[in-house]
N, CA, C, O and the ligand as a Tripos MOL2 file, in Angstrom:
@<TRIPOS>MOLECULE
protein
  289   287    73     0     0
PROTEIN
NO_CHARGES

@<TRIPOS>ATOM
      1 N         129.8690  110.7540   74.6850 N.3       1 MET1
      2 CA        129.9070  111.2280   73.2750 C.3       1 MET1
      3 C         128.6810  110.7510   72.6440 C.2       1 MET1
      4 O         128.4690  109.5380   72.6490 O.2       1 MET1
      5 N         127.7000  111.6890   72.0050 N.am      2 SER2
      6 CA        126.5260  111.3350   71.4180 C.3       2 SER2
      7 C         126.7280  111.2270   69.8910 C.2       2 SER2
      8 O         127.0850  112.2260   69.2670 O.2       2 SER2
      9 N         126.5100  110.0310   69.2580 N.am      3 THR3
     10 CA        126.6600  109.8170   68.0590 C.3       3 THR3
     11 C         125.2280  109.5610   67.5350 C.2       3 THR3
     12 O         124.5110  108.7140   68.0690 O.2       3 THR3
     13 N         124.8050  110.3350   66.4400 N.am      4 ALA4
     14 CA        123.4660  109.9890   65.7950 C.3       4 ALA4
     15 C         123.3960  108.5860   65.4260 C.2       4 ALA4
     16 O         124.4450  108.0650   65.0460 O.2       4 ALA4
     17 N         122.3930  107.9240   65.4710 N.am      5 ASP5
     18 CA        122.2300  106.6090   64.9220 C.3       5 ASP5
     19 C         121.0290  106.4320   64.3320 C.2       5 ASP5
     20 O         120.2970  107.3830   64.0600 O.2       5 ASP5
     21 N         120.6820  105.0030   64.0470 N.am      6 ALA6
     22 CA        119.5610  104.8730   63.0510 C.3       6 ALA6
     23 C         118.2380  105.0660   63.7770 C.2       6 ALA6
     24 O         117.1980  105.0200   63.1210 O.2       6 ALA6
     25 N         118.2060  105.3050   65.2380 N.am      7 SER7
     26 CA        117.0320  105.4740   65.9540 C.3       7 SER7
     27 C         116.5380  107.0210   65.7050 C.2       7 SER7
     28 O         115.4330  107.4570   66.0280 O.2       7 SER7
     29 N         117.5560  107.7320   65.0850 N.am      8 GLU8
     30 CA        117.1040  109.1760   64.8350 C.3       8 GLU8
     31 C         116.7130  109.3420   63.5310 C.2       8 GLU8
     32 O         116.4010  110.4940   63.2280 O.2       8 GLU8
     33 N         116.6380  108.4110   62.5830 N.am      9 VAL9
     34 CA        116.1870  108.4870   61.3870 C.3       9 VAL9
     35 C         114.6510  108.5740   61.1820 C.2       9 VAL9
     36 O         113.8910  107.6820   61.5580 O.2       9 VAL9
     37 N         114.2580  109.6740   60.5790 N.am     10 ASP10
     38 CA        112.7610  109.9250   60.3280 C.3      10 ASP10
     39 C         112.6300  109.4990   58.8890 C.2      10 ASP10
     40 O         113.0110  110.2760   58.0140 O.2      10 ASP10
     41 N         112.1320  108.3520   58.5810 N.am     11 VAL11
     42 CA        112.0740  107.9100   57.1580 C.3      11 VAL11
     43 C         111.0200  108.5580   56.3500 C.2      11 VAL11
     44 O         111.0030  108.4680   55.1220 O.2      11 VAL11
     45 N         110.0820  109.2560   57.0810 N.am     12 ARG12
     46 CA        109.0090  110.0850   56.3530 C.3      12 ARG12
     47 C         109.5260  111.3000   55.7520 C.2      12 ARG12
     48 O         108.9470  111.8840   54.8360 O.2      12 ARG12
     49 N         110.7400  111.7200   56.3300 N.am     13 ARG13
     50 CA        111.3240  113.1640   55.8100 C.3      13 ARG13
     51 C         112.6010  112.8000   54.9070 C.2      13 ARG13
     52 O         113.3780  113.7100   54.6150 O.2      13 ARG13
     53 N         112.7930  111.7330   54.5410 N.am     14 LEU14
     54 CA        113.9350  111.4030   53.7750 C.3      14 LEU14
     55 C         113.7890  111.8970   52.2410 C.2      14 LEU14
     56 O         112.6860  111.7280   51.7210 O.2      14 LEU14
     57 N         114.7000  112.4240   51.5670 N.am     15 ALA15
     58 CA        114.6290  112.6230   50.2090 C.3      15 ALA15
     59 C         115.1070  111.5110   49.4470 C.2      15 ALA15
     60 O         115.8520  110.7030   50.0010 O.2      15 ALA15
     61 N         114.8010  111.3730   48.3340 N.am     16 LEU16
     62 CA        115.1950  110.2660   47.3840 C.3      16 LEU16
     63 C         116.7010  109.9590   47.4810 C.2      16 LEU16
     64 O         117.1600  108.8280   47.6390 O.2      16 LEU16
     65 N         117.4630  111.1640   47.3600 N.am     17 ASP17
     66 CA        118.8160  110.9500   47.4610 C.3      17 ASP17
     67 C         119.4480  110.4940   48.7180 C.2      17 ASP17
     68 O         120.5970  110.0600   48.7970 O.2      17 ASP17
     69 N         118.6430  110.6190   49.6600 N.am     18 GLN18
     70 CA        119.2900  110.0120   50.8850 C.3      18 GLN18
     71 C         118.7390  108.3740   50.9740 C.2      18 GLN18
     72 O         119.2980  107.5510   51.6980 O.2      18 GLN18
     73 N         117.7350  108.1000   50.2490 N.am     19 MET19
     74 CA        117.4090  106.5550   50.2750 C.3      19 MET19
     75 C         118.3090  105.9080   49.3410 C.2      19 MET19
     76 O         118.5740  104.7080   49.4090 O.2      19 MET19
     77 N         118.7750  106.6910   48.4760 N.am     20 ARG20
     78 CA        119.7010  105.9580   47.3310 C.3      20 ARG20
     79 C         121.1750  105.8240   47.9990 C.2      20 ARG20
     80 O         122.0200  105.1240   47.4410 O.2      20 ARG20
     81 N         121.4470  106.4750   49.1430 N.am     21 GLY21
     82 CA        122.6620  106.4060   49.6520 C.3      21 GLY21
     83 C         123.7520  107.4400   49.2070 C.2      21 GLY21
     84 O         124.9530  107.3330   49.4550 O.2      21 GLY21
     85 N         123.1110  108.5280   48.4650 N.am     22 TRP22
     86 CA        124.1210  109.5270   48.0520 C.3      22 TRP22
     87 C         124.3860  110.4840   49.0310 C.2      22 TRP22
     88 O         125.4830  111.0410   49.0730 O.2      22 TRP22
     89 N         123.2960  110.7850   49.9970 N.am     23 TYR23
     90 CA        123.4230  111.7500   50.9960 C.3      23 TYR23
     91 C         123.1550  111.0600   52.3660 C.2      23 TYR23
     92 O         122.4500  110.0520   52.4280 O.2      23 TYR23
     93 N         123.7440  111.6350   53.4840 N.am     24 CYS24
     94 CA        123.4730  111.1600   54.7580 C.3      24 CYS24
     95 C         122.0670  110.9610   55.0050 C.2      24 CYS24
     96 O         121.2880  111.7470   54.4660 O.2      24 CYS24
     97 N         121.6400  110.0830   55.6960 N.am     25 ALA25
     98 CA        120.1850  109.8780   56.1340 C.3      25 ALA25
     99 C         119.9410  110.7420   57.2550 C.2      25 ALA25
    100 O         118.7930  111.1370   57.4540 O.2      25 ALA25
    101 N         120.9940  111.1240   58.1000 N.am     26 LEU26
    102 CA        120.8880  111.9410   59.3360 C.3      26 LEU26
    103 C         121.0200  113.2660   59.1550 C.2      26 LEU26
    104 O         120.1340  114.0020   59.5910 O.2      26 LEU26
    105 N         122.1430  113.8090   58.4830 N.am     27 CYS27
    106 CA        122.3570  115.2430   58.3290 C.3      27 CYS27
    107 C         122.4540  115.8470   56.8270 C.2      27 CYS27
    108 O         122.8080  117.0000   56.5790 O.2      27 CYS27
    109 N         122.0980  114.9200   55.9150 N.am     28 ARG28
    110 CA        121.9090  115.2610   54.5980 C.3      28 ARG28
    111 C         123.2760  115.7590   53.9400 C.2      28 ARG28
    112 O         123.2170  116.3700   52.8730 O.2      28 ARG28
    113 N         124.5500  115.5000   54.5750 N.am     29 ALA29
    114 CA        125.6650  115.8540   53.9400 C.3      29 ALA29
    115 C         125.9600  114.8200   52.6970 C.2      29 ALA29
    116 O         125.4890  113.6820   52.6930 O.2      29 ALA29
    117 N         126.6640  115.2580   51.8020 N.am     30 ARG30
    118 CA        127.0560  114.4430   50.7250 C.3      30 ARG30
    119 C         128.0270  113.3730   51.3180 C.2      30 ARG30
    120 O         128.9330  113.7020   52.0840 O.2      30 ARG30
    121 N         127.8060  112.0760   50.9370 N.am     31 LEU31
    122 CA        128.5740  111.0370   51.5420 C.3      31 LEU31
    123 C         129.7440  110.7160   50.5930 C.2      31 LEU31
    124 O         129.6650  110.4760   49.3880 O.2      31 LEU31
    125 N         130.9150  110.7610   51.4140 N.am     32 PHE32
    126 CA        132.2610  110.2830   50.8340 C.3      32 PHE32
    127 C         132.7390  108.9870   51.5580 C.2      32 PHE32
    128 O         133.2380  108.0420   50.9470 O.2      32 PHE32
    129 N         132.5520  109.0170   52.8860 N.am     33 ALA33
    130 CA        132.8080  107.8380   53.5730 C.3      33 ALA33
    131 C         131.5320  107.6030   54.3260 C.2      33 ALA33
    132 O         131.0210  108.4870   55.0150 O.2      33 ALA33
    133 N         131.0120  106.3750   54.1850 N.am     34 ASP34
    134 CA        129.7540  106.0240   54.6500 C.3      34 ASP34
    135 C         129.7050  104.7870   55.6770 C.2      34 ASP34
    136 O         130.5890  103.9310   55.7050 O.2      34 ASP34
    137 N         128.6060  104.7810   56.4980 N.am     35 ARG35
    138 CA        128.3690  103.6000   57.2610 C.3      35 ARG35
    139 C         126.9690  103.1950   57.0700 C.2      35 ARG35
    140 O         126.1220  104.0420   56.7850 O.2      35 ARG35
    141 N         126.6670  101.9230   57.2140 N.am     36 SER36
    142 CA        125.3350  101.5260   57.0210 C.3      36 SER36
    143 C         124.5240  101.9250   58.3800 C.2      36 SER36
    144 O         125.0790  101.9330   59.4780 O.2      36 SER36
    145 N         123.2870  102.2220   58.2060 N.am     37 LEU37
    146 CA        122.4340  102.4070   59.5130 C.3      37 LEU37
    147 C         121.5150  101.1670   59.4790 C.2      37 LEU37
    148 O         120.7140  101.0190   60.4010 O.2      37 LEU37
    149 N         121.5740  100.3320   58.5490 N.am     38 GLY38
    150 CA        120.7690   99.1650   58.4260 C.3      38 GLY38
    151 C         119.6360   99.3510   57.5570 C.2      38 GLY38
    152 O         119.5510  100.3260   56.8110 O.2      38 GLY38
    153 N         118.6290   98.3070   57.6420 N.am     39 ARG39
    154 CA        117.6640   98.5000   56.7030 C.3      39 ARG39
    155 C         116.2620   98.8370   57.3120 C.2      39 ARG39
    156 O         115.8350   98.2930   58.3300 O.2      39 ARG39
    157 N         115.5540   99.8310   56.5590 N.am     40 PHE40
    158 CA        114.2900  100.3830   56.9580 C.3      40 PHE40
    159 C         113.3250  100.0950   56.1880 C.2      40 PHE40
    160 O         113.5440   99.9050   54.9920 O.2      40 PHE40
    161 N         112.1170  100.0070   56.6920 N.am     41 GLU41
    162 CA        110.9550   99.8000   55.8360 C.3      41 GLU41
    163 C         110.1850  101.2180   55.5600 C.2      41 GLU41
    164 O         109.7010  101.8790   56.4790 O.2      41 GLU41
    165 N         110.1350  101.5670   54.3200 N.am     42 ILE42
    166 CA        109.5370  102.8840   54.0090 C.3      42 ILE42
    167 C         108.3670  102.6120   53.3260 C.2      42 ILE42
    168 O         108.4060  101.6690   52.5360 O.2      42 ILE42
    169 N         107.3700  103.2060   53.4490 N.am     43 THR43
    170 CA        106.0460  103.1280   52.7370 C.3      43 THR43
    171 C         105.7040  104.2490   51.8890 C.2      43 THR43
    172 O         105.5280  105.3920   52.3100 O.2      43 THR43
    173 N         105.6100  103.8600   50.5890 N.am     44 PHE44
    174 CA        105.0930  104.8520   49.5070 C.3      44 PHE44
    175 C         103.7120  104.5520   49.1430 C.2      44 PHE44
    176 O         103.4390  103.5890   48.4260 O.2      44 PHE44
    177 N         102.8110  105.3660   49.6260 N.am     45 GLY45
    178 CA        101.4820  105.0410   49.2680 C.3      45 GLY45
    179 C         101.0940  103.6800   49.8290 C.2      45 GLY45
    180 O         101.0960  103.4620   51.0400 O.2      45 GLY45
    181 N         100.7720  102.8030   48.9460 N.am     46 ARG46
    182 CA        100.3180  101.3750   49.4250 C.3      46 ARG46
    183 C         101.3580  100.4550   49.5210 C.2      46 ARG46
    184 O         101.1740   99.3940   50.1160 O.2      46 ARG46
    185 N         102.7030  100.7990   48.8780 N.am     47 THR47
    186 CA        103.6460   99.8040   48.9780 C.3      47 THR47
    187 C         104.8100  100.0720   49.9890 C.2      47 THR47
    188 O         105.1290  101.2270   50.2710 O.2      47 THR47
    189 N         105.3950   99.0600   50.4940 N.am     48 THR48
    190 CA        106.3470   99.2050   51.4120 C.3      48 THR48
    191 C         107.6500   98.6300   50.8440 C.2      48 THR48
    192 O         107.7600   97.5040   50.3600 O.2      48 THR48
    193 N         108.5360   99.4620   50.9530 N.am     49 GLU49
    194 CA        109.9770   98.8700   50.4070 C.3      49 GLU49
    195 C         110.8470   98.9040   51.4750 C.2      49 GLU49
    196 O         110.7630   99.7720   52.3440 O.2      49 GLU49
    197 N         111.8240   97.8760   51.4820 N.am     50 THR50
    198 CA        112.9060   97.7660   52.3860 C.3      50 THR50
    199 C         114.1500   98.4940   51.7950 C.2      50 THR50
    200 O         114.6250   98.0710   50.7410 O.2      50 THR50
    201 N         114.7120   99.5910   52.4380 N.am     51 VAL51
    202 CA        115.8600  100.3190   51.9140 C.3      51 VAL51
    203 C         116.9140  100.4560   52.8570 C.2      51 VAL51
    204 O         116.6660  100.8650   53.9910 O.2      51 VAL51
    205 N         118.0310  100.1640   52.5140 N.am     52 GLU52
    206 CA        119.3140  100.3420   53.3400 C.3      52 GLU52
    207 C         119.7270  101.9000   53.3460 C.2      52 GLU52
    208 O         119.9120  102.5200   52.2990 O.2      52 GLU52
    209 N         119.8310  102.3710   54.4010 N.am     53 LEU53
    210 CA        120.1090  103.7830   54.7670 C.3      53 LEU53
    211 C         121.6510  103.9200   55.0390 C.2      53 LEU53
    212 O         122.2620  102.9770   55.5420 O.2      53 LEU53
    213 N         122.2340  105.0130   54.7290 N.am     54 TRP54
    214 CA        123.6080  105.2500   54.9330 C.3      54 TRP54
    215 C         123.8790  106.7070   55.6230 C.2      54 TRP54
    216 O         123.1650  107.6740   55.3560 O.2      54 TRP54
    217 N         124.9560  106.7730   56.5170 N.am     55 ALA55
    218 CA        125.1270  107.9940   57.1810 C.3      55 ALA55
    219 C         126.7800  108.1730   57.1940 C.2      55 ALA55
    220 O         127.5210  107.2060   57.0180 O.2      55 ALA55
    221 N         127.2290  109.4060   57.4040 N.am     56 CYS56
    222 CA        128.6060  109.7410   57.4600 C.3      56 CYS56
    223 C         129.4890  108.8570   58.2100 C.2      56 CYS56
    224 O         129.0610  108.4830   59.3020 O.2      56 CYS56
    225 N         130.5460  108.4810   57.8680 N.am     57 ALA57
    226 CA        131.4940  107.7940   58.7870 C.3      57 ALA57
    227 C         132.6370  108.5960   59.0120 C.2      57 ALA57
    228 O         132.9790  109.3870   58.1330 O.2      57 ALA57
    229 N         133.2800  108.5030   60.0730 N.am     58 PRO58
    230 CA        132.9600  107.6230   61.1750 C.3      58 PRO58
    231 C         131.5550  108.1430   61.8510 C.2      58 PRO58
    232 O         130.7510  107.3380   62.3210 O.2      58 PRO58
    233 N         131.3400  109.5110   61.8590 N.am     59 SER59
    234 CA        130.3210  110.0800   62.5730 C.3      59 SER59
    235 C         129.9680  111.3910   61.7680 C.2      59 SER59
    236 O         130.7580  112.0420   61.0850 O.2      59 SER59
    237 N         128.6520  111.6500   61.9760 N.am     60 CYS60
    238 CA        128.2600  113.0230   61.2500 C.3      60 CYS60
    239 C         129.2010  114.2000   61.9380 C.2      60 CYS60
    240 O         129.6800  115.0880   61.2330 O.2      60 CYS60
    241 N         129.4090  114.1480   63.2260 N.am     61 GLU61
    242 CA        130.0320  115.2090   63.9740 C.3      61 GLU61
    243 C         131.4140  115.2100   63.5180 C.2      61 GLU61
    244 O         131.9440  116.3160   63.4170 O.2      61 GLU61
    245 N         132.1730  114.0640   63.1900 N.am     62 ALA62
    246 CA        133.5190  114.1360   62.7020 C.3      62 ALA62
    247 C         133.6110  114.6960   61.3590 C.2      62 ALA62
    248 O         134.5930  115.3600   61.0290 O.2      62 ALA62
    249 N         132.6160  114.4570   60.5470 N.am     63 VAL63
    250 CA        132.7290  114.9890   59.1900 C.3      63 VAL63
    251 C         132.4870  116.4250   59.1650 C.2      63 VAL63
    252 O         133.0650  117.1390   58.3460 O.2      63 VAL63
    253 N         131.6790  116.8780   60.0030 N.am     64 ARG64
    254 CA        131.3760  118.1810   60.1100 C.3      64 ARG64
    255 C         132.5120  119.1510   60.5670 C.2      64 ARG64
    256 O         132.7480  120.2640   60.0970 O.2      64 ARG64
    257 N         133.1740  118.5050   61.5840 N.am     65 GLN65
    258 CA        134.3040  119.2350   62.0470 C.3      65 GLN65
    259 C         135.4660  119.2430   61.0360 C.2      65 GLN65
    260 O         136.2050  120.2210   60.9230 O.2      65 GLN65
    261 N         135.6070  118.0800   60.2810 N.am     66 ALA66
    262 CA        136.7050  118.0840   59.2310 C.3      66 ALA66
    263 C         136.3180  119.1770   58.2570 C.2      66 ALA66
    264 O         137.1820  119.9760   57.8950 O.2      66 ALA66
    265 N         135.0860  119.2630   57.8150 N.am     67 THR67
    266 CA        134.6380  120.2220   56.7910 C.3      67 THR67
    267 C         134.9660  121.6670   57.2340 C.2      67 THR67
    268 O         135.5270  122.4970   56.5180 O.2      67 THR67
    269 N         134.5060  121.8840   58.6250 N.am     68 THR68
    270 CA        134.7950  123.1930   59.0920 C.3      68 THR68
    271 C         136.2810  123.6930   59.0720 C.2      68 THR68
    272 O         136.6210  124.8450   58.8050 O.2      68 THR68
    273 N         137.0810  122.6980   59.3820 N.am     69 ARG69
    274 CA        138.4360  123.0580   59.4310 C.3      69 ARG69
    275 C         139.0620  123.3120   58.1260 C.2      69 ARG69
    276 O         139.9240  124.1770   57.9720 O.2      69 ARG69
    277 N         138.5670  122.4580   57.0660 N.am     70 ARG70
    278 CA        139.1270  122.6900   55.8350 C.3      70 ARG70
    279 C         138.6660  124.0590   55.0950 C.2      70 ARG70
    280 O         139.4220  124.5730   54.2710 O.2      70 ARG70
    281 N         137.5260  124.5860   55.3780 N.am     71 SER71
    282 CA        137.1050  125.7580   54.9120 C.3      71 SER71
    283 C         137.4790  126.9240   55.6640 C.2      71 SER71
    284 O         137.3070  128.0260   55.1420 O.2      71 SER71
    285 N         137.9930  126.8280   56.8760 N.am     72 ALA72
    286 CA        138.3100  128.0060   57.6260 C.3      72 ALA72
    287 C         139.7340  128.5790   57.1860 C.2      72 ALA72
    288 O         140.1830  129.5930   57.7200 O.2      72 ALA72
    289 ZN        125.8280  112.6800   58.4590 Zn       73 ZN73
@<TRIPOS>BOND
     1     1     2 1
     2     2     3 1
     3     3     4 2
     4     3     5 am
     5     5     6 1
     6     6     7 1
     7     7     8 2
     8     7     9 am
     9     9    10 1
    10    10    11 1
    11    11    12 2
    12    11    13 am
    13    13    14 1
    14    14    15 1
    15    15    16 2
    16    15    17 am
    17    17    18 1
    18    18    19 1
    19    19    20 2
    20    19    21 am
    21    21    22 1
    22    22    23 1
    23    23    24 2
    24    23    25 am
    25    25    26 1
    26    26    27 1
    27    27    28 2
    28    27    29 am
    29    29    30 1
    30    30    31 1
    31    31    32 2
    32    31    33 am
    33    33    34 1
    34    34    35 1
    35    35    36 2
    36    35    37 am
    37    37    38 1
    38    38    39 1
    39    39    40 2
    40    39    41 am
    41    41    42 1
    42    42    43 1
    43    43    44 2
    44    43    45 am
    45    45    46 1
    46    46    47 1
    47    47    48 2
    48    47    49 am
    49    49    50 1
    50    50    51 1
    51    51    52 2
    52    51    53 am
    53    53    54 1
    54    54    55 1
    55    55    56 2
    56    55    57 am
    57    57    58 1
    58    58    59 1
    59    59    60 2
    60    59    61 am
    61    61    62 1
    62    62    63 1
    63    63    64 2
    64    63    65 am
    65    65    66 1
    66    66    67 1
    67    67    68 2
    68    67    69 am
    69    69    70 1
    70    70    71 1
    71    71    72 2
    72    71    73 am
    73    73    74 1
    74    74    75 1
    75    75    76 2
    76    75    77 am
    77    77    78 1
    78    78    79 1
    79    79    80 2
    80    79    81 am
    81    81    82 1
    82    82    83 1
    83    83    84 2
    84    83    85 am
    85    85    86 1
    86    86    87 1
    87    87    88 2
    88    87    89 am
    89    89    90 1
    90    90    91 1
    91    91    92 2
    92    91    93 am
    93    93    94 1
    94    94    95 1
    95    95    96 2
    96    95    97 am
    97    97    98 1
    98    98    99 1
    99    99   100 2
   100    99   101 am
   101   101   102 1
   102   102   103 1
   103   103   104 2
   104   103   105 am
   105   105   106 1
   106   106   107 1
   107   107   108 2
   108   107   109 am
   109   109   110 1
   110   110   111 1
   111   111   112 2
   112   111   113 am
   113   113   114 1
   114   114   115 1
   115   115   116 2
   116   115   117 am
   117   117   118 1
   118   118   119 1
   119   119   120 2
   120   119   121 am
   121   121   122 1
   122   122   123 1
   123   123   124 2
   124   123   125 am
   125   125   126 1
   126   126   127 1
   127   127   128 2
   128   127   129 am
   129   129   130 1
   130   130   131 1
   131   131   132 2
   132   131   133 am
   133   133   134 1
   134   134   135 1
   135   135   136 2
   136   135   137 am
   137   137   138 1
   138   138   139 1
   139   139   140 2
   140   139   141 am
   141   141   142 1
   142   142   143 1
   143   143   144 2
   144   143   145 am
   145   145   146 1
   146   146   147 1
   147   147   148 2
   148   147   149 am
   149   149   150 1
   150   150   151 1
   151   151   152 2
   152   151   153 am
   153   153   154 1
   154   154   155 1
   155   155   156 2
   156   155   157 am
   157   157   158 1
   158   158   159 1
   159   159   160 2
   160   159   161 am
   161   161   162 1
   162   162   163 1
   163   163   164 2
   164   163   165 am
   165   165   166 1
   166   166   167 1
   167   167   168 2
   168   167   169 am
   169   169   170 1
   170   170   171 1
   171   171   172 2
   172   171   173 am
   173   173   174 1
   174   174   175 1
   175   175   176 2
   176   175   177 am
   177   177   178 1
   178   178   179 1
   179   179   180 2
   180   179   181 am
   181   181   182 1
   182   182   183 1
   183   183   184 2
   184   183   185 am
   185   185   186 1
   186   186   187 1
   187   187   188 2
   188   187   189 am
   189   189   190 1
   190   190   191 1
   191   191   192 2
   192   191   193 am
   193   193   194 1
   194   194   195 1
   195   195   196 2
   196   195   197 am
   197   197   198 1
   198   198   199 1
   199   199   200 2
   200   199   201 am
   201   201   202 1
   202   202   203 1
   203   203   204 2
   204   203   205 am
   205   205   206 1
   206   206   207 1
   207   207   208 2
   208   207   209 am
   209   209   210 1
   210   210   211 1
   211   211   212 2
   212   211   213 am
   213   213   214 1
   214   214   215 1
   215   215   216 2
   216   215   217 am
   217   217   218 1
   218   218   219 1
   219   219   220 2
   220   219   221 am
   221   221   222 1
   222   222   223 1
   223   223   224 2
   224   223   225 am
   225   225   226 1
   226   226   227 1
   227   227   228 2
   228   227   229 am
   229   229   230 1
   230   230   231 1
   231   231   232 2
   232   231   233 am
   233   233   234 1
   234   234   235 1
   235   235   236 2
   236   235   237 am
   237   237   238 1
   238   238   239 1
   239   239   240 2
   240   239   241 am
   241   241   242 1
   242   242   243 1
   243   243   244 2
   244   243   245 am
   245   245   246 1
   246   246   247 1
   247   247   248 2
   248   247   249 am
   249   249   250 1
   250   250   251 1
   251   251   252 2
   252   251   253 am
   253   253   254 1
   254   254   255 1
   255   255   256 2
   256   255   257 am
   257   257   258 1
   258   258   259 1
   259   259   260 2
   260   259   261 am
   261   261   262 1
   262   262   263 1
   263   263   264 2
   264   263   265 am
   265   265   266 1
   266   266   267 1
   267   267   268 2
   268   267   269 am
   269   269   270 1
   270   270   271 1
   271   271   272 2
   272   271   273 am
   273   273   274 1
   274   274   275 1
   275   275   276 2
   276   275   277 am
   277   277   278 1
   278   278   279 1
   279   279   280 2
   280   279   281 am
   281   281   282 1
   282   282   283 1
   283   283   284 2
   284   283   285 am
   285   285   286 1
   286   286   287 1
   287   287   288 2
@<TRIPOS>SUBSTRUCTURE
     1 MET1         2 RESIDUE 1 A MET
     2 SER2         6 RESIDUE 1 A SER
     3 THR3        10 RESIDUE 1 A THR
     4 ALA4        14 RESIDUE 1 A ALA
     5 ASP5        18 RESIDUE 1 A ASP
     6 ALA6        22 RESIDUE 1 A ALA
     7 SER7        26 RESIDUE 1 A SER
     8 GLU8        30 RESIDUE 1 A GLU
     9 VAL9        34 RESIDUE 1 A VAL
    10 ASP10       38 RESIDUE 1 A ASP
    11 VAL11       42 RESIDUE 1 A VAL
    12 ARG12       46 RESIDUE 1 A ARG
    13 ARG13       50 RESIDUE 1 A ARG
    14 LEU14       54 RESIDUE 1 A LEU
    15 ALA15       58 RESIDUE 1 A ALA
    16 LEU16       62 RESIDUE 1 A LEU
    17 ASP17       66 RESIDUE 1 A ASP
    18 GLN18       70 RESIDUE 1 A GLN
    19 MET19       74 RESIDUE 1 A MET
    20 ARG20       78 RESIDUE 1 A ARG
    21 GLY21       82 RESIDUE 1 A GLY
    22 TRP22       86 RESIDUE 1 A TRP
    23 TYR23       90 RESIDUE 1 A TYR
    24 CYS24       94 RESIDUE 1 A CYS
    25 ALA25       98 RESIDUE 1 A ALA
    26 LEU26      102 RESIDUE 1 A LEU
    27 CYS27      106 RESIDUE 1 A CYS
    28 ARG28      110 RESIDUE 1 A ARG
    29 ALA29      114 RESIDUE 1 A ALA
    30 ARG30      118 RESIDUE 1 A ARG
    31 LEU31      122 RESIDUE 1 A LEU
    32 PHE32      126 RESIDUE 1 A PHE
    33 ALA33      130 RESIDUE 1 A ALA
    34 ASP34      134 RESIDUE 1 A ASP
    35 ARG35      138 RESIDUE 1 A ARG
    36 SER36      142 RESIDUE 1 A SER
    37 LEU37      146 RESIDUE 1 A LEU
    38 GLY38      150 RESIDUE 1 A GLY
    39 ARG39      154 RESIDUE 1 A ARG
    40 PHE40      158 RESIDUE 1 A PHE
    41 GLU41      162 RESIDUE 1 A GLU
    42 ILE42      166 RESIDUE 1 A ILE
    43 THR43      170 RESIDUE 1 A THR
    44 PHE44      174 RESIDUE 1 A PHE
    45 GLY45      178 RESIDUE 1 A GLY
    46 ARG46      182 RESIDUE 1 A ARG
    47 THR47      186 RESIDUE 1 A THR
    48 THR48      190 RESIDUE 1 A THR
    49 GLU49      194 RESIDUE 1 A GLU
    50 THR50      198 RESIDUE 1 A THR
    51 VAL51      202 RESIDUE 1 A VAL
    52 GLU52      206 RESIDUE 1 A GLU
    53 LEU53      210 RESIDUE 1 A LEU
    54 TRP54      214 RESIDUE 1 A TRP
    55 ALA55      218 RESIDUE 1 A ALA
    56 CYS56      222 RESIDUE 1 A CYS
    57 ALA57      226 RESIDUE 1 A ALA
    58 PRO58      230 RESIDUE 1 A PRO
    59 SER59      234 RESIDUE 1 A SER
    60 CYS60      238 RESIDUE 1 A CYS
    61 GLU61      242 RESIDUE 1 A GLU
    62 ALA62      246 RESIDUE 1 A ALA
    63 VAL63      250 RESIDUE 1 A VAL
    64 ARG64      254 RESIDUE 1 A ARG
    65 GLN65      258 RESIDUE 1 A GLN
    66 ALA66      262 RESIDUE 1 A ALA
    67 THR67      266 RESIDUE 1 A THR
    68 THR68      270 RESIDUE 1 A THR
    69 ARG69      274 RESIDUE 1 A ARG
    70 ARG70      278 RESIDUE 1 A ARG
    71 SER71      282 RESIDUE 1 A SER
    72 ALA72      286 RESIDUE 1 A ALA
    73 ZN73       289 GROUP 0 **** ****
C-alpha cells in the first residue's frame, strides 16, 4: 500500500491555506482529521520559516474513498 508522505510535499507549490493547516499539504482536501507531516523549512524571498504541515488522516486515499462513498 502506498501512502503519500512528507517526502512528496513540494513546499514551493503550497498555498497559504495548506501551510496554515486548513488544507491537506499533499492533496489539498479540506482537513477534518489530520496528521502531522513534520516541520518544513519554507523560504519566502530572503526569509526562511519553519512550518508544520498537515495531511489527511489516516491517509489521503482513505479520505478520498470515504468522500466518494458519501456522494455516490
Ligand atoms: Zn490529503
